[in-house]
C-alpha positions in Angstrom: -11.5 -47.4 -8.8 -11.8 -44.8 -6.1 -10.5 -41.4 -6.7 -9.9 -40.5 -3.1 -11.5 -38.0 -0.9 -12.3 -35.4 -3.5 -15.7 -35.3 -5.2 -16.1 -35.3 -9.0 -17.4 -31.7 -8.7 -14.3 -30.6 -6.9 -12.1 -32.1 -9.6 -14.1 -30.5 -12.4 -14.0 -27.1 -10.6 -10.2 -27.4 -10.3 -9.8 -28.2 -13.9 -12.1 -25.4 -15.0 -10.0 -22.9 -12.9 -6.9 -24.2 -14.8 -8.6 -23.7 -18.1 -9.4 -20.2 -17.1 -5.7 -19.4 -16.7 -4.8 -20.2 -13.1 -1.6 -22.1 -12.4 -1.9 -25.7 -11.4 0.2 -25.1 -8.3 -2.2 -22.4 -7.1 -5.3 -24.5 -7.6 -3.7 -27.5 -6.1 -2.6 -25.6 -3.0 -6.1 -24.2 -2.5 -7.8 -27.6 -2.5 -5.1 -29.5 -0.7 -3.6 -31.8 -3.4 -0.3 -31.8 -5.3 0.1 -30.3 -8.7 0.8 -33.8 -10.0 -2.7 -34.9 -8.8 -4.2 -32.0 -10.7 -2.4 -33.1 -13.9 -3.5 -36.7 -13.2 -7.1 -35.5 -13.1 -6.6 -33.6 -16.3 -5.4 -36.8 -18.2 
C-alpha cells in the first residue's frame, strides 16, 4: 500500500516534532498535509 508522495523520513520527522510538543496543525501546514493525515501517520 502506497503512502502517497511523502517519504518515510518526512513522516517520522513530522511525528518527532509532534512528540517534541508542536501542534499537529502547525506541523501539517509546514509539510503540506492535513492534520488528519498526521494523526493517521501516528496510528
